[in-house]
C-alpha positions as CSV (number, residue, x, y, z in Angstrom):
1,M,10.3,5.8,-3.0
2,E,12.0,4.2,-5.7
3,E,15.1,3.3,-3.7
4,E,12.6,1.6,-1.7
5,F,11.7,-0.9,-4.5
6,E,15.6,-1.3,-5.6
7,D,16.5,-2.4,-2.2
8,R,13.5,-4.6,-2.2
9,H,14.6,-6.0,-5.6
10,W,18.2,-6.1,-4.7
11,D,17.1,-8.5,-1.5
12,G,15.4,-10.5,-3.2
13,G,18.1,-11.0,-6.8
14,D,20.4,-12.1,-3.3
15,M,18.1,-14.4,-2.2
16,M,17.4,-15.9,-5.7
17,D,21.4,-16.0,-6.5
18,E,21.8,-18.3,-3.6
19,E,19.0,-20.5,-4.0
20,S,19.5,-21.1,-7.6
21,E,23.9,-21.8,-6.7
22,G,22.5,-23.9,-4.6
23,G,25.2,-21.6,-2.1
24,D,22.3,-21.7,0.6
25,D,22.9,-26.0,1.0
26,N,25.1,-25.2,3.9
27,L,23.3,-22.9,5.7
28,E,20.0,-24.2,6.1
29,N,19.2,-27.5,7.9
30,P,18.2,-30.0,5.7
31,E,15.1,-31.5,8.3
32,Q,14.2,-28.1,8.7
33,V,14.0,-27.5,4.7
34,L,12.0,-30.9,4.7
35,A,9.2,-30.2,7.9
36,E,8.9,-26.5,5.9
37,C,8.3,-28.0,2.6
38,A,6.0,-31.1,3.4
39,E,3.7,-28.7,5.5
40,K,3.8,-26.2,2.5
41,F,3.1,-29.5,0.4
42,S,-0.2,-30.4,2.2
43,T,-1.6,-27.1,1.9
44,P,-4.8,-27.4,-1.0
45,D,-3.7,-26.8,-4.8
46,Y,-0.2,-25.8,-3.7
47,I,0.8,-27.3,-7.1
48,M,-0.8,-23.9,-8.1
49,E,1.5,-21.5,-6.9
50,P,4.0,-19.7,-8.6
51,G,6.9,-20.8,-6.3
52,I,6.6,-24.5,-6.3
53,F,9.2,-25.0,-8.4
54,S,11.7,-23.5,-6.1
55,Q,10.4,-25.2,-3.3
56,L,10.7,-28.6,-5.0
57,K,14.1,-27.5,-5.4
58,R,14.7,-26.8,-2.0
59,Y,13.1,-30.3,-1.3
60,F,15.1,-32.8,-3.2
61,Q,18.7,-31.1,-1.8
62,S,17.6,-31.6,1.1
63,G,17.6,-35.3,0.4
64,G,13.2,-35.4,0.0
65,N,11.0,-38.6,-1.2
66,P,10.2,-38.1,-4.7
67,V,7.0,-39.8,-4.3
68,Q,6.3,-38.7,-0.7
69,V,6.2,-35.6,-2.3
70,I,3.9,-36.6,-5.7
71,E,1.0,-37.6,-3.1
72,Q,1.2,-34.9,-0.7
73,L,0.7,-32.6,-4.0
74,S,-1.6,-34.8,-5.5
75,Q,-3.8,-35.8,-2.3
76,N,-3.9,-32.1,-1.4
77,Y,-4.9,-31.3,-5.2
78,T,-8.5,-29.9,-4.7
79,A,-9.0,-27.9,-8.2
80,V,-10.4,-25.1,-7.2
81,A,-9.2,-23.1,-10.2
82,Q,-10.0,-25.6,-12.9
83,M,-13.9,-26.3,-11.2
84,A,-14.3,-22.8,-11.6
85,N,-13.4,-22.9,-15.3
86,L,-16.0,-26.0,-15.5
87,I,-18.5,-24.0,-14.2
88,A,-17.9,-21.4,-16.1
89,E,-17.9,-23.8,-19.3
90,W,-21.5,-25.3,-18.0
91,L,-23.1,-21.2,-17.8
92,I,-21.7,-20.7,-21.1
93,I,-23.4,-24.0,-22.6
94,G,-26.7,-22.9,-20.9
95,G,-26.8,-20.2,-22.5
96,V,-25.7,-17.3,-20.5
97,K,-23.5,-14.8,-22.0
98,V,-19.2,-15.2,-22.1
99,T,-19.2,-11.6,-21.1
100,D,-21.3,-11.6,-18.3
101,V,-19.8,-15.5,-17.1
102,Q,-16.9,-13.1,-17.4
103,A,-17.7,-10.2,-15.1
104,M,-19.4,-13.0,-12.7
105,V,-16.1,-14.7,-12.0
106,E,-13.9,-11.5,-11.7
107,N,-16.2,-9.9,-9.7
108,H,-15.9,-12.9,-7.2
109,L,-12.6,-12.6,-7.0
110,K,-12.8,-9.2,-6.7
111,E,-14.5,-9.7,-3.2
112,M,-12.0,-12.6,-2.7
113,I,-9.4,-11.0,-2.9
114,L,-10.5,-7.3,-1.2
115,K,-11.8,-9.9,1.4
116,T,-8.3,-12.0,2.5
117,F,-5.6,-9.5,0.9
118,D,-2.8,-9.4,2.8
119,P,-0.4,-6.3,2.3
120,K,2.7,-8.0,3.8
121,K,2.6,-10.9,2.1
122,A,1.8,-8.8,-1.2
123,D,5.4,-7.1,-0.6
124,T,6.7,-10.6,-0.9
125,I,6.3,-10.8,-4.5
126,F,9.4,-8.5,-4.7
127,T,11.7,-10.4,-2.3
128,E,10.3,-13.7,-3.9
129,E,10.2,-12.9,-7.9
130,G,13.6,-10.2,-7.8
131,E,11.8,-8.3,-10.5
132,T,9.1,-7.5,-11.9
133,P,6.5,-10.4,-12.4
134,A,5.1,-11.0,-15.8
135,W,1.6,-11.6,-14.6
136,L,1.5,-7.9,-12.9
137,T,2.0,-6.2,-16.1
138,E,-0.6,-8.3,-17.7
139,L,-3.2,-7.5,-14.8
140,I,-2.3,-3.9,-15.4
141,E,-4.0,-4.2,-18.6
142,H,-7.4,-4.9,-17.8
143,P,-9.7,-2.4,-16.4
144,T,-11.0,-4.6,-13.8
145,W,-8.0,-5.3,-12.2
146,R,-6.7,-2.0,-12.3
147,S,-10.1,-0.5,-10.5
148,L,-9.3,-3.8,-7.6
149,I,-5.6,-1.8,-7.2
150,Y,-7.3,1.9,-6.6
151,R,-9.4,0.5,-4.1
152,L,-6.3,-1.2,-2.5
153,A,-4.7,1.5,-2.4
154,E,-6.7,3.1,-0.8
155,E,-7.5,0.9,2.0
156,Y,-3.2,-0.1,2.3
157,P,-1.4,3.7,1.5
158,D,1.7,1.8,3.0
159,C,1.5,-1.3,0.7
160,L,5.1,-1.2,-1.3
161,M,3.4,-3.9,-3.8
162,L,0.4,-1.5,-4.9
163,N,2.6,1.7,-4.6
164,F,5.0,0.6,-7.3
165,T,1.5,-0.9,-9.0
166,I,0.5,2.3,-9.2
167,K,3.1,3.4,-11.1
168,L,3.0,1.2,-13.6
169,I,-0.3,1.8,-13.8
170,S,0.7,5.7,-14.6
171,D,3.7,4.6,-16.7
172,A,1.5,3.0,-19.1
173,G,-0.5,5.6,-19.5
174,F,-3.9,5.2,-17.7
175,Q,-3.3,8.2,-14.8
176,G,-6.6,9.2,-15.6
177,E,-8.2,6.9,-13.6
178,I,-6.1,7.8,-10.7
179,T,-6.9,11.0,-10.0
180,S,-8.4,10.4,-6.3
181,I,-6.7,8.4,-5.6
182,S,-4.7,8.7,-2.4
183,T,-1.6,6.9,-3.5
184,A,-0.7,8.7,-6.2
185,A,0.0,11.6,-3.8
186,Q,3.1,10.0,-2.0
187,Q,4.8,9.5,-5.7
188,L,5.8,13.1,-7.5
189,E,6.3,11.9,-10.8
190,V,2.9,10.2,-10.5
191,F,0.9,12.9,-8.9
192,S,2.7,14.9,-11.7
193,R,0.8,12.9,-14.6
194,V,-2.2,13.2,-12.7
195,L,-2.3,16.9,-11.8
196,K,-1.5,17.2,-16.0
197,T,-4.6,14.9,-17.0
198,S,-6.4,16.7,-14.5
199,I,-5.6,20.5,-15.5
200,V,-6.1,19.2,-19.5
201,S,-9.9,18.2,-18.7
202,F,-10.2,21.0,-17.2
203,L,-9.1,23.5,-20.1
204,T,-10.8,21.1,-22.7
205,N,-14.3,21.4,-21.0
206,P,-14.8,24.3,-20.2
207,E,-18.7,23.0,-20.8
208,D,-18.0,20.2,-18.2
209,W,-16.2,23.0,-15.4
210,Q,-17.6,22.8,-12.1
211,N,-17.3,18.7,-12.4
212,T,-13.7,18.9,-13.9
213,T,-12.7,21.7,-11.0
214,R,-14.5,19.4,-8.0
215,E,-12.0,16.5,-9.3
216,C,-8.6,18.3,-9.5
217,A,-9.6,20.1,-6.1
218,K,-10.1,17.1,-4.6
219,M,-6.7,15.5,-5.4
220,V,-5.2,18.6,-5.1
221,C,-6.2,19.1,-1.2
222,H,-5.2,15.8,-0.7
223,G,-2.6,17.1,1.7
224,Q,-0.2,20.0,2.5
225,H,2.4,18.8,0.2
226,T,0.2,18.2,-2.8
227,Y,-1.6,21.5,-2.2
228,V,1.4,23.7,-2.3
229,Y,2.6,21.8,-5.4
230,S,-0.3,21.8,-7.1
231,Q,-0.8,26.1,-6.4
232,V,2.8,26.8,-7.5
233,I,2.8,25.1,-10.9
234,I,-1.0,26.8,-11.3
235,Q,0.5,30.3,-10.4
236,V,3.2,30.0,-12.5
237,L,0.9,28.6,-15.9
238,A,-1.7,31.7,-14.6
239,R,1.2,34.2,-16.0
240,E,0.8,32.9,-19.3
241,H,-1.2,35.1,-21.9
242,K,-3.0,31.5,-23.2
243,G,-5.6,30.0,-20.8
244,G,-3.9,32.1,-18.2
245,S,-7.0,33.4,-16.9
246,S,-8.5,29.9,-16.8
247,M,-5.6,28.9,-14.6
248,K,-6.0,31.6,-12.0
249,R,-10.1,30.5,-11.5
250,L,-8.9,26.8,-11.3
251,S,-6.5,28.0,-8.1
252,Q,-9.4,30.2,-6.8
253,E,-11.7,27.6,-6.6
254,I,-9.0,24.8,-5.3
255,T,-8.8,27.2,-2.8
256,K,-12.4,27.6,-2.0
257,C,-12.3,23.6,-1.8
258,A,-9.1,23.8,0.6
259,Q,-11.3,26.1,3.2
260,K,-14.6,24.2,2.5
261,N,-12.5,21.4,3.9
262,G,-11.7,23.9,6.9
263,N,-8.1,24.6,6.1
264,D,-6.3,28.0,6.7
265,V,-5.0,27.8,3.4
266,T,-4.3,31.8,3.7
267,P,-0.5,32.1,4.5
268,I,-0.1,30.2,1.4
269,T,-2.3,32.1,-0.7
270,M,-0.6,35.4,0.6
271,A,3.1,33.9,-0.5
272,L,2.0,33.3,-3.8
273,N,0.3,36.7,-5.1
274,G,3.1,39.0,-4.0
275,A,1.8,40.1,-1.1
276,S,5.0,40.1,1.1
277,A,6.1,43.3,-1.2
278,H,3.4,45.1,0.9
279,P,3.5,44.1,4.7
280,S,0.9,46.2,6.2
281,A,-1.5,45.3,3.8
282,C,-0.6,41.5,3.5
283,Q,-1.2,41.4,7.4
284,A,-4.7,43.0,7.3
285,L,-5.7,40.6,4.9
286,T,-4.4,37.9,6.4
287,S,-5.8,38.5,9.8
288,M,-9.3,38.9,7.9
289,L,-9.1,35.7,6.0
290,S,-8.0,33.5,8.4
291,K,-10.4,34.2,10.7
292,N,-13.4,34.4,8.1
293,S,-14.4,37.8,9.4
294,L,-14.1,41.2,8.5
295,N,-13.2,44.0,11.2
296,P,-13.4,47.7,10.6
297,A,-9.6,48.2,11.6
298,D,-7.9,46.1,9.0
299,I,-10.6,47.5,6.7
300,T,-8.9,51.3,7.9
301,V,-5.7,49.8,6.5
302,L,-6.2,48.3,3.6
303,Y,-8.6,51.6,2.7
304,K,-5.4,53.9,3.4
305,N,-2.7,51.7,1.5
306,Y,-5.0,51.3,-1.8
307,N,-5.7,55.5,-1.3
308,L,-1.7,56.0,-1.5
309,P,0.2,56.6,-4.5
310,D,1.6,53.4,-5.1
311,P,-1.0,51.4,-4.5
312,P,-0.4,47.0,-3.5
313,P,-1.7,45.1,-6.5
314,M,-5.4,44.6,-7.2
315,D,-5.1,41.3,-7.4
316,L,-4.5,40.6,-3.5
317,I,-8.2,42.4,-2.5
318,R,-9.7,40.0,-5.3
319,T,-9.0,36.7,-4.0
320,P,-12.4,35.5,-3.4
321,Q,-13.2,35.1,-0.4
322,F,-12.4,38.7,0.1
323,L,-14.9,40.1,-2.0
324,E,-17.6,37.2,-0.8
325,L,-17.4,39.2,3.1
326,L,-17.3,43.0,1.1
327,V,-20.6,41.2,-0.8
328,D,-22.1,39.8,2.2
329,A,-21.0,43.0,4.8
330,L,-23.2,45.2,1.9
331,F,-25.6,43.5,0.7
332,K,-27.1,40.8,3.3
333,P,-30.0,42.2,5.3
334,G,-28.8,42.8,8.6
335,I,-25.5,43.4,8.5
336,K,-25.4,46.9,10.2
337,L,-21.8,48.7,9.3
338,N,-20.7,51.8,11.1
339,P,-21.3,54.7,8.5
340,D,-17.8,56.2,9.7
341,H,-16.3,52.8,8.0
342,K,-19.0,52.1,5.4
343,P,-17.5,54.5,2.3
344,K,-14.1,52.6,3.3
345,Y,-15.8,49.1,2.8
346,I,-17.6,50.4,-0.2
347,Y,-14.4,51.8,-1.6
348,L,-12.9,48.9,-1.9
349,L,-15.1,46.5,-3.3
350,A,-15.7,49.2,-6.0
351,Y,-11.8,49.4,-6.2
352,A,-11.5,45.5,-7.0
353,A,-14.1,45.5,-9.1
354,S,-12.9,48.7,-11.3
355,V,-16.4,50.2,-10.7
356,C,-17.4,53.8,-9.4
357,E,-19.2,54.9,-6.2
358,I,-22.0,52.9,-7.7
359,Q,-22.7,50.5,-5.0
360,E,-23.7,53.1,-2.4
361,T,-27.3,53.8,-3.9
362,V,-27.6,49.6,-3.9
363,H,-26.5,49.5,-0.7
364,K,-28.8,51.8,1.0
365,I,-31.8,49.8,-0.7
366,C,-30.6,46.1,0.1
367,N,-29.6,46.6,3.2
368,I,-33.5,47.5,4.1
369,N,-35.7,44.5,4.4
370,K,-38.3,46.3,1.8
371,G,-41.4,44.4,0.0
372,S,-41.8,44.6,-3.6
373,S,-44.0,47.4,-3.3
374,E,-41.9,49.4,-2.0
375,L,-39.1,48.3,-4.1
376,M,-41.3,49.6,-7.1
377,A,-40.0,54.0,-6.1
378,D,-35.9,52.3,-6.4
379,L,-36.7,50.0,-9.4
380,S,-35.2,52.4,-11.8
381,N,-31.9,53.0,-10.0
382,L,-32.1,49.3,-9.6
383,Y,-32.2,48.3,-12.8
384,Q,-29.5,51.0,-13.7
385,C,-26.8,49.7,-11.3
386,L,-27.3,45.6,-12.2
387,K,-25.8,46.2,-15.5
388,F,-22.2,46.2,-13.3
389,P,-21.3,42.8,-12.4
390,V,-20.3,43.6,-8.5
391,V,-23.4,45.3,-7.9
392,S,-25.2,42.4,-9.3
393,I,-23.4,39.5,-7.6
394,G,-24.8,41.9,-4.3
395,V,-28.5,41.8,-5.3
396,I,-28.0,37.8,-6.1
397,R,-26.8,37.7,-2.5
398,W,-29.7,40.2,-1.1
399,V,-32.5,38.4,-2.9
400,E,-30.9,35.0,-1.9
401,C,-31.6,35.7,2.0
402,T,-35.0,37.2,1.3
403,V,-36.6,34.7,-0.8
404,T,-35.7,32.4,0.9
405,E,-37.0,33.4,4.5
406,P,-39.2,30.6,5.4
407,S,-42.6,33.3,5.2
408,Y,-41.7,34.8,1.8
409,F,-44.2,33.3,-0.4
410,K,-46.8,32.7,2.2
411,L,-46.9,37.0,2.3
412,S,-45.8,37.3,-1.3
413,T,-49.2,38.6,-2.8
414,E,-47.7,39.1,-6.9
415,H,-46.9,36.2,-9.2
416,T,-43.7,36.7,-9.9
417,P,-42.6,38.7,-6.5
418,L,-40.3,41.8,-7.9
419,H,-37.6,40.5,-6.0
420,L,-36.6,37.4,-8.5
421,A,-37.9,39.5,-11.5
422,L,-34.7,41.4,-11.0
423,L,-33.1,38.1,-11.5
424,D,-34.1,38.0,-15.0
425,E,-32.4,40.6,-15.4
426,V,-29.3,39.8,-14.1
427,V,-29.8,36.3,-16.5
428,T,-30.3,38.6,-19.4
429,L,-26.9,41.1,-18.2
430,H,-24.2,38.9,-17.1
431,P,-24.2,35.2,-18.4
432,L,-21.1,34.5,-16.0
433,L,-23.4,34.3,-13.5
434,H,-26.7,32.0,-14.8
435,T,-24.8,29.2,-12.7
436,Q,-24.8,31.4,-9.5
437,I,-29.2,31.9,-10.3
438,L,-29.7,28.4,-11.0
439,D,-28.4,27.0,-7.9
440,L,-30.6,29.7,-6.3
441,L,-34.1,28.6,-8.1
442,V,-32.9,25.2,-8.2
443,R,-33.5,25.6,-4.0
444,L,-36.7,27.3,-4.7
445,F,-38.5,24.4,-6.9
446,E,-37.1,22.1,-4.2
447,S,-37.7,24.3,-1.1
448,K,-40.4,22.9,1.2
449,Q,-43.2,25.0,1.4
450,D,-45.7,23.4,4.0
451,E,-47.3,26.3,5.1
452,L,-48.8,27.5,0.9
453,E,-51.8,25.3,-0.5
454,I,-50.9,22.3,-2.2
455,L,-52.1,24.4,-5.8
456,V,-50.1,27.7,-4.0
457,Q,-47.1,25.4,-4.1
458,L,-47.8,24.3,-7.6
459,E,-48.2,27.6,-8.9
460,M,-45.2,28.8,-6.8
461,R,-43.1,26.1,-8.8
462,K,-44.2,26.6,-12.0
463,M,-42.9,31.0,-11.5
464,V,-39.7,29.4,-10.6
465,L,-40.3,26.9,-13.8
466,D,-41.0,30.9,-15.9
467,R,-37.4,31.6,-14.1
468,M,-35.5,28.6,-15.2
469,V,-36.8,28.7,-19.3
470,N,-35.7,32.3,-19.3
471,L,-32.3,30.8,-18.2
472,L,-32.5,28.3,-20.9
473,C,-33.5,31.3,-23.7
474,S,-30.6,33.5,-22.2
475,G,-28.1,30.7,-23.0
476,C,-27.5,28.3,-19.8
477,V,-29.5,25.9,-22.0
478,V,-27.8,22.0,-21.1
479,P,-27.7,22.4,-17.5
480,V,-31.5,23.5,-16.6
481,V,-32.4,20.8,-19.0
482,K,-30.4,18.4,-16.9
483,Y,-31.8,19.1,-13.9
484,I,-35.3,19.1,-14.9
485,K,-34.0,15.6,-16.3
486,Q,-33.1,14.5,-13.3
487,C,-36.7,15.3,-11.5
488,W,-37.7,13.4,-14.0
489,Q,-36.1,10.2,-13.8
490,K,-36.4,10.3,-10.0
491,G,-40.0,10.9,-10.3
492,D,-40.4,13.0,-6.9
493,T,-41.7,15.8,-8.9
494,D,-45.6,16.5,-9.9
495,I,-45.6,15.0,-13.6
496,S,-47.5,18.5,-14.3
497,L,-44.6,20.4,-13.5
498,I,-42.7,18.5,-15.5
499,R,-45.3,19.1,-18.5
500,Y,-45.2,22.8,-17.8
501,F,-41.4,23.2,-18.6
502,V,-41.9,21.4,-21.5
503,T,-44.9,23.1,-23.1
504,E,-42.7,26.5,-21.7
505,V,-39.7,25.2,-23.6
506,L,-41.3,24.1,-27.0
507,E,-43.4,27.3,-27.4
508,D,-39.7,29.9,-26.9
509,I,-37.0,27.5,-28.7
510,G,-37.2,26.9,-32.6
511,P,-34.1,24.5,-35.3
512,P,-31.2,24.3,-35.3
513,Y,-30.8,22.5,-32.2
514,S,-27.6,20.8,-30.9
515,S,-27.1,17.2,-30.4
516,E,-26.6,17.2,-26.6
517,F,-30.1,19.5,-26.4
518,V,-31.9,16.8,-28.4
519,N,-30.5,13.9,-26.4
520,L,-31.4,15.8,-23.3
521,F,-35.0,16.7,-24.3
522,M,-36.5,14.6,-26.8
523,P,-37.1,11.4,-24.2
524,M,-39.2,13.9,-22.1
525,V,-41.1,15.1,-24.9
526,E,-41.7,12.0,-26.4
527,N,-42.9,10.4,-23.2
528,D,-47.1,10.1,-23.2
529,E,-47.4,11.0,-19.4
530,I,-46.1,14.1,-20.4
531,T,-47.0,15.1,-23.7
532,G,-49.8,13.0,-25.0
533,T,-52.6,15.4,-23.7
534,M,-50.7,17.9,-25.7
535,R,-50.6,16.3,-29.5
536,G,-53.3,16.6,-32.0
537,D,-54.6,14.2,-35.2
538,G,-51.9,15.6,-37.2
539,E,-48.7,17.1,-37.1
540,N,-49.1,20.3,-36.5
541,D,-48.7,20.3,-32.8
542,P,-44.8,22.0,-31.3
543,V,-44.4,18.5,-29.5
544,S,-45.3,16.5,-33.0
545,E,-43.5,18.9,-35.1
546,F,-40.0,18.7,-32.5
547,I,-40.1,15.0,-32.8
548,V,-40.7,15.0,-36.6
549,Y,-37.8,17.4,-36.8
550,C,-35.2,16.0,-34.8
551,K,-35.7,12.2,-35.8
552,A,-34.8,13.8,-39.9
553,N,-31.7,15.8,-38.8
554,Y,-30.4,14.5,-35.1
555,T,-29.3,10.1,-35.9
556,T,-27.6,10.3,-32.4
557,V,-31.5,9.9,-31.4
558,G,-32.6,6.5,-30.0
């Protein structure tokens, strides 16, 4: 890429040298030069063009008439730029803020450039200038024009001028802004900087890992070359003692993103995890992952391999896709496994999770569609097994399949169905599963329950809110409050449900609070529509106590 820019640079430089030396006088036809110059001088505001001086030089060297060129340039001077400046001054005099006027002019100019941009003409900048134009270096210092370059680069990925400008932006230290720009993927140096920035953001913002992971995965999955390059680097970093596990998780999330986009990255995954040293296990696993489906023959091959005195590495079967397939096969209602092969499935899942033969018990319970009353007899066993994370993951999948059935809540008679009560226990035992459970609760809260009466629907959603409050009290604070605040701001949730949530939370919490929690929760507590009926005459009610405490101790509250 750089060689292309250098070639263009030198081509332009030679041309400029020839012009400056007047060496092309003998090569160009004077009449033709005069005609070309006359055509350019007749265009509106040509006197404002950057190439005006070089064209005037050509014109006079070919015997052009000074009076004629002065008349042409003067007659065609419409002063568009000066009129824009004059109108901007009038707006400012009329009371409009300078920043608003500037934004107005810049936005209009951006729209015009987006409509009329010609990549071929843009590439001639290097030909005419012979070097990086000074105005281009100044342009990338402003966020408005950088954002314009990003948009143009997405639309015209083959434009040399835009690719070069992206590199200038990266060199200037703004690579953090171009994480989703496909142009960056065409230049190794730029992409490496962007990847580094994205990885650093992932490692330094653990509380926002979902967003940082999503942004990184989107960028890495841009193409095959970016995927392989990034995964190799991340695999090397995953071997580090400090932060290695986080990098491994990032690699897995990127793989999952690629699979969601319909890409079969199994061969790359197998090549990077050392599976080639165990050909039979590698072939069996590759076959199942590529088809995203388990089969008894390949399961048997893996089972035999992991019963050898020198089994393959455990990481081989700790691939998230394979574990999800095993969990579905064992815990998803309706899937029938051959009794002869079932122990092999259980063995592989237990081996991958380093758990003893505990799944058999839970598998028998979950594989039969039992109602809450039928589950009571197995409740003690279930609670004992939930302390193992892999079992809890399976139970979450089972509960998800059960409670998302359209008729589940219509047939349920308990205020809190036993299936959802099991989730409360998982929340208490396994903080790393909080996000997965919150996602399920959000789906239930937003689900349409048209078969239920309105009041029954409200009660059902209050029950789901109780589960969310339990999540909050178990440490999943910010994600839960963020979601409820979004529901309130959208205005599509019954205000009584928001009030119920605020009431329950105020009853369960106590100081001190984090600033982030206060900033998220305070607007709902202060809103009269939500808490107006909850306040007393004095300051002894929970709402007033919370507001008074936060106002006195948190300066960040607006």
